ZAMARGU-4260 file (C-alpha; in steps of 0.2 Angstrom, whole numbers, plus 5000, padded with zeros to 4 digits):
<rodrens>
0) 4944/4971/4943 | 4953/4987/4938 | 4968/4993/4948 | 4981/5007/4949 | 4999/5003/4955
5) 5011/5016/4959 | 5029/5014/4964 | 5036/5028/4975 | 5054/5026/4977 | 5067/5037/4986
10) 5084/5037/4978 | 5097/5048/4986 | 5086/5064/4986 | 5067/5066/4984 | 5054/5054/4979
15) 5051/5047/4961 | 5034/5039/4956 | 5031/5027/4942 | 5015/5017/4937 | 5018/4998/4936
20) 5009/4985/4927 | 5005/4970/4938 | 4995/4960/4926 | 5008/4946/4924 | 5014/4944/4942
25) 5012/4928/4950 | 5017/4932/4968 | 5023/4947/4978 | 5041/4944/4973 | 5037/4947/4955
30) 5030/4964/4960 | 5045/4967/4971 | 5056/4964/4955 | 5046/4977/4945 | 5048/4989/4960
35) 5067/4987/4960 | 5068/4991/4941 | 5061/5008/4945 | 5076/5013/4955 | 5088/4999/4960
40) 5097/5009/4974 | 5081/5017/4981 | 5078/5014/5000 | 5064/5013/5004 | 5054/5008/4989
45) 5035/5007/4991 | 5022/5000/4980 | 5004/5006/4982 | 4990/4996/4974 | 4972/5002/4974
50) 4958/4992/4966 | 4940/4997/4962 | 4939/5010/4975 | 4938/4996/4988 | 4955/4989/4992
55) 4973/4995/4996 | 4989/4986/4996 | 5006/4993/5002 | 5022/4984/4998 | 5038/4990/5006
60) 5055/4985/5000 | 5071/4989/5011 | 5086/4981/5004 | 5081/4963/5003 | 5067/4964/5016
65) 5049/4964/5009 | 5034/4969/5020 | 5016/4970/5014 | 5000/4977/5021 | 4982/4974/5014
70) 4967/4984/5019 | 4956/4969/5016 | 4960/4951/5014 | 4945/4949/5002 | 4955/4957/4989
75) 4965/4941/4987 | 4948/4932/4984 | 4942/4944/4971 | 4957/4947/4961 | 4972/4938/4954
80) 4983/4953/4957 | 4976/4953/4975 | 4979/4935/4977 | 4997/4937/4971 | 5001/4951/4983
85) 4992/4945/4999 | 4996/4926/4998 | 4999/4919/5016 | 4997/4935/5025 | 4989/4935/5043
90) 4974/4945/5048 | 4978/4960/5059 | 4970/4962/5076 | 4961/4978/5075 | 4960/4988/5091
95) 4943/4990/5099 | 4943/5007/5107 | 4932/5021/5108 | 4943/5032/5097 | 4944/5020/5082
100) 4932/5021/5067 | 4919/5008/5065 | 4928/4991/5063 | 4914/4986/5052 | 4920/4998/5039
105) 4937/4992/5040 | 4936/4975/5031 | 4949/4962/5036 | 4966/4970/5036 | 4981/4958/5033
110) 5000/4959/5035 | 5012/4971/5043 | 5003/4987/5049 | 5019/4994/5055 | 5028/4995/5038
115) 5027/5014/5037 | 5029/5018/5055 | 5047/5024/5053 | 5041/5036/5039 | 5028/5044/5050
120) 5013/5033/5048 | 5009/5023/5063 | 5000/5006/5063 | 4985/5015/5071 | 4985/5029/5058
125) 4986/5017/5044 | 4971/5007/5051 | 4961/5023/5055 | 4964/5029/5037 | 4958/5013/5030
130) 4943/5012/5041 | 4938/5031/5039 | 4920/5031/5032 | 4920/5039/5014 | 4939/5037/5012
135) 4943/5029/4996 | 4960/5019/4994 | 4966/5033/4982 | 4963/5045/4997 | 4972/5034/5009
140) 4987/5033/4997 | 4987/5052/4995 | 4986/5055/5013 | 5000/5043/5017 | 5011/5050/5003
145) 5008/5067/5011 | 5014/5061/5028 | 5030/5053/5021 | 5034/5067/5009 | 5030/5059/4992
150) 5014/5068/4988 | 5021/5079/4974 | 5028/5064/4965 | 5011/5054/4967 | 5001/5069/4961
155) 5012/5072/4946 | 5010/5053/4941 | 4991/5054/4943 | 4991/5070/4933 | 4980/5079/4946
</rodrens>
């Protein structure tokens, strides 16, 4: 399964983006170690992983605290990288309201849906983006990066 992993870190000023190779990671802590290497003093540091236009994982590092969100638990079943990143995460209770997109389109989200709330992306917004019909993980990543102010760094990294 192919994937793209982008570190978005915010040192003292602005955002910096770097592509990471996760082929050798055994668990989320190994991914966090790679994330720390991009900019050790960055706070926060984010890792976005998109796989096969189907799955999205967001890892957030604040100091020593690691938080993880996955758009669909089945990524852990279908990929070694997914298994390493999503191990032991609990499924999310998806709200069932009239304003939400079709929950059937959402998959089985896991982890911490509030991990970006203080950056301007609420749990509801994150789940809605992941569930929006026609929205690819790369689209979700770009929309989230726009909301948190890191879109320019991500676009430059992707060469768009």
